[in-house]
A tleap script that builds the chain and sets N, CA, C and O, in Angstrom:
source leaprc.protein.ff14SB
mol = sequence {
  NMET ASN TYR ASP SER ASP ILE LEU GLU TRP
  SER GLU GLN GLN ALA ALA LEU LEU ARG ARG
  VAL ALA ALA GLY GLU ARG VAL ASN ASP VAL
  ASP TRP ASP ASN ILE ILE GLU GLU VAL THR
  SER VAL GLY ARG GLU GLN LEU HIE ALA VAL
  GLU SER LEU LEU ILE GLN ALA MET ILE HIE
  ASP LEU LYS THR ARG CYS TRP PRO LEU SER
  ARG GLU VAL PRO HIE TRP ARG ALA GLU ALA
  ARG ARG PHE ARG ASP GLY ALA ALA ARG ARG
  PHE THR PRO SER MET LEU GLN ARG LEU ASP
  ILE SER SER LEU TYR ARG SER ALA HIE ARG
  ALA LEU PRO GLU THR ILE ASP GLY LEU PRO
  PRO HIE PRO VAL PRO ALA ALA CYS PRO PHE
  THR LEU ASP ALA LEU LEU SER GLU CASP
}
set mol.1.N position { 87.938 66.221 94.579 }
set mol.1.CA position { 89.236 66.801 94.974 }
set mol.1.C position { 89.054 67.453 96.333 }
set mol.1.O position { 88.026 68.060 96.633 }
set mol.2.N position { 90.074 67.307 97.123 }
set mol.2.CA position { 90.062 67.806 98.498 }
set mol.2.C position { 90.713 69.169 98.581 }
set mol.2.O position { 91.741 69.416 97.949 }
set mol.3.N position { 90.125 70.037 99.346 }
set mol.3.CA position { 90.603 71.415 99.553 }
set mol.3.C position { 92.064 71.393 100.018 }
set mol.3.O position { 92.868 72.207 99.563 }
set mol.4.N position { 92.410 70.471 100.916 }
set mol.4.CA position { 93.760 70.468 101.515 }
set mol.4.C position { 94.830 69.838 100.603 }
set mol.4.O position { 96.021 70.058 100.819 }
set mol.5.N position { 94.425 69.071 99.604 }
set mol.5.CA position { 95.460 68.390 98.821 }
set mol.5.C position { 95.814 69.130 97.518 }
set mol.5.O position { 96.940 69.002 97.037 }
set mol.6.N position { 94.878 69.899 96.936 }
set mol.6.CA position { 95.183 70.635 95.703 }
set mol.6.C position { 94.258 71.818 95.588 }
set mol.6.O position { 93.186 71.719 94.991 }
set mol.7.N position { 94.669 72.957 96.163 }
set mol.7.CA position { 93.811 74.137 96.217 }
set mol.7.C position { 93.435 74.648 94.845 }
set mol.7.O position { 92.324 75.146 94.660 }
set mol.8.N position { 94.333 74.537 93.873 }
set mol.8.CA position { 94.025 75.010 92.521 }
set mol.8.C position { 92.910 74.194 91.902 }
set mol.8.O position { 91.930 74.754 91.412 }
set mol.9.N position { 93.047 72.862 91.918 }
set mol.9.CA position { 92.023 72.029 91.347 }
set mol.9.C position { 90.703 72.165 92.114 }
set mol.9.O position { 89.632 72.229 91.510 }
set mol.10.N position { 90.790 72.208 93.445 }
set mol.10.CA position { 89.599 72.399 94.262 }
set mol.10.C position { 88.862 73.666 93.881 }
set mol.10.O position { 87.643 73.653 93.715 }
set mol.11.N position { 89.619 74.796 93.738 }
set mol.11.CA position { 88.990 76.072 93.438 }
set mol.11.C position { 88.338 76.048 92.045 }
set mol.11.O position { 87.270 76.630 91.859 }
set mol.12.N position { 88.958 75.393 91.085 }
set mol.12.CA position { 88.365 75.295 89.767 }
set mol.12.C position { 87.093 74.473 89.791 }
set mol.12.O position { 86.099 74.834 89.159 }
set mol.13.N position { 87.121 73.376 90.512 }
set mol.13.CA position { 85.918 72.527 90.628 }
set mol.13.C position { 84.786 73.268 91.347 }
set mol.13.O position { 83.635 73.239 90.912 }
set mol.14.N position { 85.135 73.934 92.457 }
set mol.14.CA position { 84.104 74.673 93.191 }
set mol.14.C position { 83.521 75.806 92.373 }
set mol.14.O position { 82.320 76.066 92.446 }
set mol.15.N position { 84.354 76.490 91.590 }
set mol.15.CA position { 83.856 77.561 90.736 }
set mol.15.C position { 82.873 76.995 89.692 }
set mol.15.O position { 81.841 77.606 89.413 }
set mol.16.N position { 83.197 75.839 89.126 }
set mol.16.CA position { 82.297 75.209 88.156 }
set mol.16.C position { 80.981 74.839 88.829 }
set mol.16.O position { 79.913 75.032 88.247 }
set mol.17.N position { 81.046 74.314 90.038 }
set mol.17.CA position { 79.824 73.965 90.768 }
set mol.17.C position { 79.002 75.207 91.083 }
set mol.17.O position { 77.778 75.202 90.949 }
set mol.18.N position { 79.677 76.261 91.499 }
set mol.18.CA position { 78.949 77.511 91.808 }
set mol.18.C position { 78.280 78.104 90.554 }
set mol.18.O position { 77.187 78.662 90.646 }
set mol.19.N position { 78.921 77.987 89.403 }
set mol.19.CA position { 78.318 78.441 88.175 }
set mol.19.C position { 77.034 77.655 87.892 }
set mol.19.O position { 76.036 78.220 87.444 }
set mol.20.N position { 77.071 76.377 88.153 }
set mol.20.CA position { 75.887 75.543 87.980 }
set mol.20.C position { 74.776 75.951 88.947 }
set mol.20.O position { 73.610 76.019 88.559 }
set mol.21.N position { 75.128 76.219 90.183 }
set mol.21.CA position { 74.172 76.700 91.170 }
set mol.21.C position { 73.565 78.030 90.722 }
set mol.21.O position { 72.354 78.235 90.804 }
set mol.22.N position { 74.427 78.921 90.249 }
set mol.22.CA position { 73.966 80.239 89.786 }
set mol.22.C position { 73.017 80.110 88.589 }
set mol.22.O position { 72.142 80.951 88.387 }
set mol.23.N position { 73.198 79.066 87.814 }
set mol.23.CA position { 72.317 78.831 86.665 }
set mol.23.C position { 71.014 78.154 87.071 }
set mol.23.O position { 70.154 77.907 86.226 }
set mol.24.N position { 70.864 77.850 88.364 }
set mol.24.CA position { 69.625 77.290 88.851 }
set mol.24.C position { 69.637 75.776 89.057 }
set mol.24.O position { 68.628 75.184 89.439 }
set mol.25.N position { 70.758 75.176 88.808 }
set mol.25.CA position { 70.864 73.714 88.984 }
set mol.25.C position { 71.070 73.378 90.471 }
set mol.25.O position { 71.741 74.102 91.207 }
set mol.26.N position { 70.478 72.275 90.874 }
set mol.26.CA position { 70.677 71.816 92.271 }
set mol.26.C position { 71.954 70.977 92.295 }
set mol.26.O position { 72.069 69.988 91.571 }
set mol.27.N position { 72.907 71.378 93.129 }
set mol.27.CA position { 74.195 70.701 93.223 }
set mol.27.C position { 74.447 70.397 94.695 }
set mol.27.O position { 74.216 71.243 95.559 }
set mol.28.N position { 74.925 69.175 94.979 }
set mol.28.CA position { 75.150 68.771 96.371 }
set mol.28.C position { 76.632 68.777 96.777 }
set mol.28.O position { 76.933 68.662 97.965 }
set mol.29.N position { 77.541 68.904 95.846 }
set mol.29.CA position { 78.956 68.732 96.147 }
set mol.29.C position { 79.686 70.027 96.448 }
set mol.29.O position { 80.916 70.028 96.494 }
set mol.30.N position { 78.989 71.113 96.652 }
set mol.30.CA position { 79.638 72.387 96.951 }
set mol.30.C position { 80.239 72.340 98.362 }
set mol.30.O position { 79.565 71.960 99.319 }
set mol.31.N position { 81.495 72.724 98.476 }
set mol.31.CA position { 82.220 72.731 99.759 }
set mol.31.C position { 82.015 74.090 100.428 }
set mol.31.O position { 82.933 74.908 100.486 }
set mol.32.N position { 80.808 74.318 100.929 }
set mol.32.CA position { 80.426 75.628 101.434 }
set mol.32.C position { 81.351 76.136 102.563 }
set mol.32.O position { 81.711 77.313 102.570 }
set mol.33.N position { 81.728 75.291 103.486 }
set mol.33.CA position { 82.554 75.776 104.591 }
set mol.33.C position { 83.875 76.368 104.120 }
set mol.33.O position { 84.271 77.446 104.563 }
set mol.34.N position { 84.564 75.655 103.211 }
set mol.34.CA position { 85.826 76.178 102.708 }
set mol.34.C position { 85.644 77.345 101.750 }
set mol.34.O position { 86.488 78.239 101.698 }
set mol.35.N position { 84.568 77.347 101.001 }
set mol.35.CA position { 84.285 78.495 100.116 }
set mol.35.C position { 84.082 79.752 100.965 }
set mol.35.O position { 84.632 80.812 100.667 }
set mol.36.N position { 83.298 79.618 102.008 }
set mol.36.CA position { 83.076 80.763 102.908 }
set mol.36.C position { 84.382 81.254 103.497 }
set mol.36.O position { 84.635 82.458 103.551 }
set mol.37.N position { 85.215 80.318 103.941 }
set mol.37.CA position { 86.514 80.704 104.524 }
set mol.37.C position { 87.390 81.411 103.479 }
set mol.37.O position { 88.043 82.410 103.783 }
set mol.38.N position { 87.397 80.893 102.269 }
set mol.38.CA position { 88.215 81.509 101.219 }
set mol.38.C position { 87.721 82.918 100.863 }
set mol.38.O position { 88.530 83.825 100.667 }
set mol.39.N position { 86.435 83.099 100.781 }
set mol.39.CA position { 85.888 84.423 100.475 }
set mol.39.C position { 86.241 85.406 101.594 }
set mol.39.O position { 86.608 86.553 101.337 }
set mol.40.N position { 86.125 84.940 102.822 }
set mol.40.CA position { 86.475 85.780 103.958 }
set mol.40.C position { 87.955 86.151 103.936 }
set mol.40.O position { 88.325 87.289 104.224 }
set mol.41.N position { 88.790 85.183 103.592 }
set mol.41.CA position { 90.237 85.421 103.605 }
set mol.41.C position { 90.661 86.396 102.525 }
set mol.41.O position { 91.662 87.093 102.693 }
set mol.42.N position { 89.937 86.468 101.428 }
set mol.42.CA position { 90.272 87.412 100.342 }
set mol.42.C position { 90.302 88.837 100.901 }
set mol.42.O position { 91.250 89.584 100.661 }
set mol.43.N position { 89.275 89.199 101.636 }
set mol.43.CA position { 89.230 90.547 102.229 }
set mol.43.C position { 90.338 90.782 103.234 }
set mol.43.O position { 90.962 91.843 103.239 }
set mol.44.N position { 90.589 89.795 104.091 }
set mol.44.CA position { 91.655 89.925 105.081 }
set mol.44.C position { 93.027 90.090 104.409 }
set mol.44.O position { 93.861 90.875 104.859 }
set mol.45.N position { 93.237 89.345 103.340 }
set mol.45.CA position { 94.522 89.447 102.625 }
set mol.45.C position { 94.680 90.806 101.975 }
set mol.45.O position { 95.783 91.354 101.973 }
set mol.46.N position { 93.628 91.362 101.431 }
set mol.46.CA position { 93.722 92.704 100.830 }
set mol.46.C position { 94.005 93.737 101.907 }
set mol.46.O position { 94.819 94.634 101.691 }
set mol.47.N position { 93.359 93.637 103.057 }
set mol.47.CA position { 93.613 94.550 104.165 }
set mol.47.C position { 95.057 94.427 104.613 }
set mol.47.O position { 95.734 95.435 104.814 }
set mol.48.N position { 95.532 93.206 104.771 }
set mol.48.CA position { 96.922 92.980 105.176 }
set mol.48.C position { 97.900 93.559 104.151 }
set mol.48.O position { 98.928 94.123 104.525 }
set mol.49.N position { 97.588 93.422 102.874 }
set mol.49.CA position { 98.462 93.951 101.832 }
set mol.49.C position { 98.548 95.458 101.940 }
set mol.49.O position { 99.639 96.018 101.825 }
set mol.50.N position { 97.419 96.137 102.160 }
set mol.50.CA position { 97.422 97.606 102.302 }
set mol.50.C position { 98.215 97.996 103.542 }
set mol.50.O position { 99.018 98.927 103.494 }
set mol.51.N position { 98.001 97.300 104.642 }
set mol.51.CA position { 98.766 97.596 105.843 }
set mol.51.C position { 100.259 97.457 105.622 }
set mol.51.O position { 101.033 98.319 106.040 }
set mol.52.N position { 100.669 96.388 104.976 }
set mol.52.CA position { 102.074 96.144 104.701 }
set mol.52.C position { 102.667 97.240 103.805 }
set mol.52.O position { 103.771 97.725 104.055 }
set mol.53.N position { 101.934 97.618 102.775 }
set mol.53.CA position { 102.414 98.674 101.875 }
set mol.53.C position { 102.531 100.026 102.616 }
set mol.53.O position { 103.479 100.777 102.385 }
set mol.54.N position { 101.581 100.326 103.491 }
set mol.54.CA position { 101.648 101.562 104.263 }
set mol.54.C position { 102.821 101.563 105.206 }
set mol.54.O position { 103.494 102.584 105.351 }
set mol.55.N position { 103.089 100.431 105.860 }
set mol.55.CA position { 104.250 100.339 106.753 }
set mol.55.C position { 105.525 100.579 105.960 }
set mol.55.O position { 106.399 101.327 106.398 }
set mol.56.N position { 105.635 99.955 104.808 }
set mol.56.CA position { 106.851 100.142 103.985 }
set mol.56.C position { 107.006 101.608 103.548 }
set mol.56.O position { 108.112 102.147 103.536 }
set mol.57.N position { 105.896 102.233 103.194 }
set mol.57.CA position { 105.937 103.661 102.806 }
set mol.57.C position { 106.416 104.495 103.980 }
set mol.57.O position { 107.256 105.380 103.814 }
set mol.58.N position { 105.891 104.222 105.160 }
set mol.58.CA position { 106.315 104.993 106.350 }
set mol.58.C position { 107.786 104.764 106.678 }
set mol.58.O position { 108.496 105.704 107.035 }
set mol.59.N position { 108.236 103.551 106.562 }
set mol.59.CA position { 109.650 103.259 106.819 }
set mol.59.C position { 110.534 104.117 105.910 }
set mol.59.O position { 111.485 104.743 106.376 }
set mol.60.N position { 110.220 104.142 104.630 }
set mol.60.CA position { 111.036 104.880 103.694 }
set mol.60.C position { 110.895 106.395 103.900 }
set mol.60.O position { 111.879 107.127 103.789 }
set mol.61.N position { 109.687 106.864 104.197 }
set mol.61.CA position { 109.538 108.293 104.532 }
set mol.61.C position { 110.327 108.656 105.792 }
set mol.61.O position { 110.957 109.712 105.853 }
set mol.62.N position { 110.288 107.776 106.794 }
set mol.62.CA position { 111.048 108.063 108.018 }
set mol.62.C position { 112.538 108.055 107.763 }
set mol.62.O position { 113.258 108.868 108.344 }
set mol.63.N position { 113.020 107.181 106.928 }
set mol.63.CA position { 114.458 107.187 106.611 }
set mol.63.C position { 114.857 108.528 106.004 }
set mol.63.O position { 115.933 109.044 106.308 }
set mol.64.N position { 114.003 109.105 105.148 }
set mol.64.CA position { 114.366 110.398 104.540 }
set mol.64.C position { 114.399 111.503 105.610 }
set mol.64.O position { 115.175 112.452 105.502 }
set mol.65.N position { 113.558 111.374 106.632 }
set mol.65.CA position { 113.550 112.366 107.706 }
set mol.65.C position { 114.689 112.165 108.692 }
set mol.65.O position { 115.257 113.127 109.209 }
set mol.66.N position { 115.011 110.918 108.945 }
set mol.66.CA position { 116.005 110.587 109.962 }
set mol.66.C position { 117.437 110.614 109.479 }
set mol.66.O position { 118.357 110.810 110.273 }
set mol.67.N position { 117.637 110.421 108.197 }
set mol.67.CA position { 118.973 110.467 107.575 }
set mol.67.C position { 118.878 111.345 106.336 }
set mol.67.O position { 119.084 110.853 105.227 }
set mol.68.N position { 118.569 112.645 106.490 }
set mol.68.CA position { 118.306 113.502 105.345 }
set mol.68.C position { 119.530 113.739 104.450 }
set mol.68.O position { 119.370 114.156 103.303 }
set mol.69.N position { 120.739 113.483 104.943 }
set mol.69.CA position { 121.932 113.728 104.158 }
set mol.69.C position { 122.456 112.477 103.447 }
set mol.69.O position { 123.469 112.525 102.751 }
set mol.70.N position { 121.748 111.355 103.635 }
set mol.70.CA position { 122.172 110.116 102.978 }
set mol.70.C position { 121.999 110.222 101.471 }
set mol.70.O position { 121.057 110.846 100.981 }
set mol.71.N position { 122.908 109.613 100.758 }
set mol.71.CA position { 122.802 109.589 99.305 }
set mol.71.C position { 121.628 108.733 98.845 }
set mol.71.O position { 121.253 108.770 97.673 }
set mol.72.N position { 121.052 107.967 99.753 }
set mol.72.CA position { 119.919 107.090 99.441 }
set mol.72.C position { 118.577 107.805 99.474 }
set mol.72.O position { 117.562 107.207 99.117 }
set mol.73.N position { 118.541 109.066 99.892 }
set mol.73.CA position { 117.265 109.796 100.030 }
set mol.73.C position { 116.424 109.733 98.762 }
set mol.73.O position { 115.238 109.415 98.855 }
set mol.74.N position { 116.969 110.018 97.588 }
set mol.74.CA position { 116.132 109.952 96.371 }
set mol.74.C position { 115.510 108.555 96.157 }
set mol.74.O position { 114.353 108.424 95.758 }
set mol.75.N position { 116.313 107.532 96.435 }
set mol.75.CA position { 115.795 106.176 96.311 }
set mol.75.C position { 114.671 105.910 97.322 }
set mol.75.O position { 113.641 105.329 96.979 }
set mol.76.N position { 114.885 106.343 98.572 }
set mol.76.CA position { 113.874 106.139 99.608 }
set mol.76.C position { 112.569 106.873 99.258 }
set mol.76.O position { 111.476 106.351 99.474 }
set mol.77.N position { 112.704 108.085 98.716 }
set mol.77.CA position { 111.494 108.830 98.306 }
set mol.77.C position { 110.753 108.086 97.201 }
set mol.77.O position { 109.528 107.973 97.229 }
set mol.78.N position { 111.499 107.588 96.240 }
set mol.78.CA position { 110.865 106.852 95.152 }
set mol.78.C position { 110.178 105.565 95.684 }
set mol.78.O position { 109.071 105.227 95.267 }
set mol.79.N position { 110.832 104.890 96.571 }
set mol.79.CA position { 110.247 103.682 97.145 }
set mol.79.C position { 109.010 104.007 97.951 }
set mol.79.O position { 108.006 103.299 97.870 }
set mol.80.N position { 109.074 105.081 98.733 }
set mol.80.CA position { 107.885 105.485 99.514 }
set mol.80.C position { 106.702 105.768 98.590 }
set mol.80.O position { 105.577 105.348 98.859 }
set mol.81.N position { 106.969 106.482 97.504 }
set mol.81.CA position { 105.907 106.768 96.512 }
set mol.81.C position { 105.345 105.459 95.931 }
set mol.81.O position { 104.131 105.300 95.799 }
set mol.82.N position { 106.220 104.554 95.597 }
set mol.82.CA position { 105.801 103.275 95.012 }
set mol.82.C position { 104.911 102.489 95.987 }
set mol.82.O position { 103.889 101.931 95.587 }
set mol.83.N position { 105.303 102.451 97.257 }
set mol.83.CA position { 104.506 101.750 98.257 }
set mol.83.C position { 103.158 102.447 98.487 }
set mol.83.O position { 102.126 101.789 98.617 }
set mol.84.N position { 103.182 103.781 98.535 }
set mol.84.CA position { 101.917 104.533 98.740 }
set mol.84.C position { 100.996 104.329 97.544 }
set mol.84.O position { 99.789 104.159 97.715 }
set mol.85.N position { 101.546 104.342 96.347 }
set mol.85.CA position { 100.724 104.108 95.149 }
set mol.85.C position { 100.095 102.712 95.176 }
set mol.85.O position { 98.926 102.543 94.831 }
set mol.86.N position { 100.874 101.727 95.584 }
set mol.86.CA position { 100.346 100.359 95.677 }
set mol.86.C position { 99.245 100.273 96.734 }
set mol.86.O position { 98.236 99.597 96.530 }
set mol.87.N position { 99.436 100.949 97.849 }
set mol.87.CA position { 98.372 100.944 98.876 }
set mol.87.C position { 97.137 101.637 98.373 }
set mol.87.O position { 96.023 101.166 98.601 }
set mol.88.N position { 97.313 102.750 97.690 }
set mol.88.CA position { 96.137 103.502 97.178 }
set mol.88.C position { 95.358 102.667 96.177 }
set mol.88.O position { 94.128 102.708 96.149 }
set mol.89.N position { 96.075 101.907 95.357 }
set mol.89.CA position { 95.376 101.073 94.344 }
set mol.89.C position { 94.546 99.978 95.004 }
set mol.89.O position { 93.477 99.619 94.510 }
set mol.90.N position { 95.037 99.450 96.116 }
set mol.90.CA position { 94.340 98.325 96.790 }
set mol.90.C position { 93.333 98.789 97.839 }
set mol.90.O position { 92.478 98.013 98.264 }
set mol.91.N position { 93.431 100.032 98.250 }
set mol.91.CA position { 92.578 100.558 99.315 }
set mol.91.C position { 91.126 100.567 98.867 }
set mol.91.O position { 90.811 100.928 97.733 }
set mol.92.N position { 90.233 100.156 99.794 }
set mol.92.CA position { 88.795 100.264 99.587 }
set mol.92.C position { 88.199 101.021 100.758 }
set mol.92.O position { 88.765 100.987 101.851 }
set mol.93.N position { 87.089 101.696 100.574 }
set mol.93.CA position { 86.487 102.497 101.663 }
set mol.93.C position { 86.230 101.720 102.947 }
set mol.93.O position { 86.353 102.281 104.036 }
set mol.94.N position { 85.876 100.444 102.847 }
set mol.94.CA position { 85.590 99.680 104.058 }
set mol.94.C position { 86.822 99.472 104.923 }
set mol.94.O position { 86.692 99.149 106.103 }
set mol.95.N position { 88.012 99.650 104.364 }
set mol.95.CA position { 89.255 99.499 105.130 }
set mol.95.C position { 89.461 100.660 106.094 }
set mol.95.O position { 90.197 100.530 107.072 }
set mol.96.N position { 88.823 101.784 105.830 }
set mol.96.CA position { 89.028 102.966 106.650 }
set mol.96.C position { 88.829 102.674 108.131 }
set mol.96.O position { 89.626 103.106 108.964 }
set mol.97.N position { 87.773 101.945 108.461 }
set mol.97.CA position { 87.484 101.654 109.876 }
set mol.97.C position { 88.467 100.632 110.452 }
set mol.97.O position { 88.611 100.543 111.671 }
set mol.98.N position { 89.125 99.882 109.621 }
set mol.98.CA position { 89.995 98.773 110.112 }
set mol.98.C position { 91.446 99.138 110.148 }
set mol.98.O position { 92.232 98.430 110.777 }
set mol.99.N position { 91.850 100.230 109.494 }
set mol.99.CA position { 93.261 100.596 109.507 }
set mol.99.C position { 93.587 101.447 110.713 }
set mol.99.O position { 92.969 102.487 110.943 }
set mol.100.N position { 94.555 100.999 111.473 }
set mol.100.CA position { 95.011 101.744 112.671 }
set mol.100.C position { 96.389 102.340 112.324 }
set mol.100.O position { 97.422 101.692 112.492 }
set mol.101.N position { 96.372 103.553 111.851 }
set mol.101.CA position { 97.616 104.177 111.370 }
set mol.101.C position { 98.646 104.293 112.481 }
set mol.101.O position { 99.839 104.130 112.222 }
set mol.102.N position { 98.225 104.570 113.710 }
set mol.102.CA position { 99.176 104.669 114.822 }
set mol.102.C position { 99.871 103.333 115.078 }
set mol.102.O position { 101.068 103.299 115.359 }
set mol.103.N position { 99.132 102.247 114.982 }
set mol.103.CA position { 99.741 100.940 115.171 }
set mol.103.C position { 100.695 100.615 114.013 }
set mol.103.O position { 101.772 100.059 114.228 }
set mol.104.N position { 100.295 100.961 112.794 }
set mol.104.CA position { 101.195 100.728 111.652 }
set mol.104.C position { 102.436 101.579 111.777 }
set mol.104.O position { 103.528 101.140 111.415 }
set mol.105.N position { 102.285 102.802 112.288 }
set mol.105.CA position { 103.454 103.666 112.501 }
set mol.105.C position { 104.410 103.050 113.507 }
set mol.105.O position { 105.624 103.067 113.309 }
set mol.106.N position { 103.861 102.504 114.592 }
set mol.106.CA position { 104.741 101.857 115.580 }
set mol.106.C position { 105.532 100.727 114.945 }
set mol.106.O position { 106.711 100.543 115.249 }
set mol.107.N position { 104.886 99.964 114.056 }
set mol.107.CA position { 105.612 98.897 113.360 }
set mol.107.C position { 106.727 99.464 112.484 }
set mol.107.O position { 107.838 98.935 112.448 }
set mol.108.N position { 106.409 100.551 111.779 }
set mol.108.CA position { 107.425 101.185 110.921 }
set mol.108.C position { 108.578 101.713 111.747 }
set mol.108.O position { 109.743 101.554 111.379 }
set mol.109.N position { 108.255 102.338 112.855 }
set mol.109.CA position { 109.248 102.914 113.749 }
set mol.109.C position { 110.189 101.822 114.263 }
set mol.109.O position { 111.406 102.001 114.296 }
set mol.110.N position { 109.600 100.680 114.665 }
set mol.110.CA position { 110.432 99.570 115.168 }
set mol.110.C position { 111.314 98.973 114.078 }
set mol.110.O position { 112.367 98.406 114.369 }
set mol.111.N position { 110.886 99.098 112.819 }
set mol.111.CA position { 111.657 98.505 111.707 }
set mol.111.C position { 112.832 99.362 111.260 }
set mol.111.O position { 113.660 98.902 110.473 }
set mol.112.N position { 112.922 100.589 111.741 }
set mol.112.CA position { 114.034 101.457 111.325 }
set mol.112.C position { 115.367 100.884 111.833 }
set mol.112.O position { 115.435 100.352 112.941 }
set mol.113.N position { 116.399 100.993 111.035 }
set mol.113.CA position { 117.715 100.548 111.487 }
set mol.113.C position { 118.267 101.482 112.569 }
set mol.113.O position { 117.858 102.639 112.672 }
set mol.114.N position { 119.168 100.982 113.347 }
set mol.114.CA position { 119.780 101.809 114.382 }
set mol.114.C position { 120.740 102.838 113.807 }
set mol.114.O position { 120.888 103.932 114.352 }
set mol.115.N position { 121.377 102.492 112.727 }
set mol.115.CA position { 122.278 103.412 112.049 }
set mol.115.C position { 122.194 103.174 110.534 }
set mol.115.O position { 121.810 102.097 110.078 }
set mol.116.N position { 122.551 104.170 109.801 }
set mol.116.CA position { 122.742 104.053 108.345 }
set mol.116.C position { 124.049 104.782 108.044 }
set mol.116.O position { 124.253 105.919 108.467 }
set mol.117.N position { 124.919 104.115 107.313 }
set mol.117.CA position { 126.256 104.642 107.025 }
set mol.117.C position { 126.961 105.032 108.305 }
set mol.117.O position { 127.705 106.012 108.325 }
set mol.118.N position { 126.743 104.283 109.379 }
set mol.118.CA position { 127.384 104.534 110.649 }
set mol.118.C position { 126.817 105.692 111.447 }
set mol.118.O position { 127.342 106.029 112.508 }
set mol.119.N position { 125.758 106.303 110.954 }
set mol.119.CA position { 125.155 107.462 111.660 }
set mol.119.C position { 123.843 107.094 112.301 }
set mol.119.O position { 123.027 106.385 111.711 }
set mol.120.N position { 123.637 107.584 113.527 }
set mol.120.CA position { 122.334 107.358 114.166 }
set mol.120.C position { 121.286 108.244 113.494 }
set mol.120.O position { 121.646 109.191 112.795 }
set mol.121.N position { 120.013 107.961 113.687 }
set mol.121.CA position { 118.983 108.775 113.053 }
set mol.121.C position { 118.801 110.113 113.762 }
set mol.121.O position { 119.078 110.248 114.954 }
set mol.122.N position { 118.324 111.106 112.994 }
set mol.122.CA position { 117.794 112.292 113.633 }
set mol.122.C position { 116.624 111.836 114.479 }
set mol.122.O position { 116.143 110.716 114.302 }
set mol.123.N position { 116.150 112.671 115.397 }
set mol.123.CA position { 115.040 112.241 116.258 }
set mol.123.C position { 113.838 111.744 115.442 }
set mol.123.O position { 113.432 112.346 114.447 }
set mol.124.N position { 113.302 110.635 115.906 }
set mol.124.CA position { 112.136 110.035 115.248 }
set mol.124.C position { 110.900 110.498 116.018 }
set mol.124.O position { 110.846 110.367 117.241 }
set mol.125.N position { 109.906 111.041 115.305 }
set mol.125.CA position { 108.696 111.489 116.000 }
set mol.125.C position { 108.062 110.354 116.811 }
set mol.125.O position { 107.900 109.238 116.316 }
set mol.126.N position { 107.711 110.655 118.051 }
set mol.126.CA position { 107.068 109.630 118.885 }
set mol.126.C position { 105.635 109.365 118.416 }
set mol.126.O position { 105.180 108.221 118.384 }
set mol.127.N position { 104.942 110.432 118.056 }
set mol.127.CA position { 103.569 110.264 117.572 }
set mol.127.C position { 103.599 110.188 116.053 }
set mol.127.O position { 104.475 110.754 115.399 }
set mol.128.N position { 102.626 109.478 115.512 }
set mol.128.CA position { 102.570 109.281 114.062 }
set mol.128.C position { 102.409 110.616 113.338 }
set mol.128.O position { 101.435 111.330 113.574 }
set mol.129.N position { 103.345 110.959 112.468 }
set mol.129.CA position { 103.246 112.218 111.717 }
set mol.129.C position { 102.453 112.081 110.424 }
set mol.129.O position { 102.338 113.045 109.667 }
set mol.130.N position { 101.910 110.911 110.164 }
set mol.130.CA position { 101.219 110.640 108.899 }
set mol.130.C position { 99.712 110.531 109.113 }
set mol.130.O position { 99.249 110.099 110.169 }
set mol.131.N position { 98.975 110.921 108.116 }
set mol.131.CA position { 97.535 110.655 108.070 }
set mol.131.C position { 97.286 109.671 106.944 }
set mol.131.O position { 98.082 109.557 106.012 }
set mol.132.N position { 96.176 108.966 107.038 }
set mol.132.CA position { 95.839 108.030 105.964 }
set mol.132.C position { 95.669 108.778 104.651 }
set mol.132.O position { 96.145 108.329 103.609 }
set mol.133.N position { 94.994 109.914 104.701 }
set mol.133.CA position { 94.779 110.701 103.483 }
set mol.133.C position { 96.093 111.065 102.827 }
set mol.133.O position { 96.235 110.954 101.609 }
set mol.134.N position { 97.069 111.505 103.635 }
set mol.134.CA position { 98.375 111.890 103.080 }
set mol.134.C position { 99.102 110.672 102.479 }
set mol.134.O position { 99.731 110.764 101.425 }
set mol.135.N position { 98.999 109.533 103.179 }
set mol.135.CA position { 99.666 108.317 102.678 }
set mol.135.C position { 99.067 107.833 101.374 }
set mol.135.O position { 99.772 107.275 100.533 }
set mol.136.N position { 97.780 108.041 101.200 }
set mol.136.CA position { 97.112 107.538 100.005 }
set mol.136.C position { 97.009 108.570 98.873 }
set mol.136.O position { 96.544 108.258 97.776 }
set mol.137.N position { 97.454 109.816 99.159 }
set mol.137.CA position { 97.347 110.849 98.144 }
set mol.137.C position { 98.432 110.657 97.074 }
set mol.137.O position { 99.394 109.918 97.281 }
set mol.138.N position { 98.268 111.311 95.966 }
set mol.138.CA position { 99.247 111.188 94.883 }
set mol.138.C position { 100.417 112.148 95.034 }
set mol.138.O position { 101.368 112.083 94.254 }
set mol.139.N position { 100.368 113.035 96.017 }
set mol.139.CA position { 101.472 114.010 96.230 }
set mol.139.C position { 102.561 113.384 97.069 }
set mol.139.O position { 103.567 114.032 97.359 }
savepdb mol mol.pdb
quit
């Protein structure tokens, strides 16, 4: 089975081959290049997932700050908590060096709408008001 034609079947076959290798059997059909790429991509995907969840949390937190009188504030707070909880569950210590909170904040800032309910936002902080610790905390 080819990696490009059926990833599910390929992954099952490669896992079976790797189990045989782990058991000490000599196997020649292992697709090492694609296995290495897939293992590498798992980490990148987890990092991207944490970044995405943190951006969404910041967007919702910023909405509560920028439109504090909106009837949506309780919903935004709940959503921000949900996104922060998801990020905290997926976060691993090695991500600490790779997460650029300032860059993620700029993405969140750019994603804010120009108005909500016809009202412009209260001033948006230019510098990131969030720390990674605060974003990942349970409070």
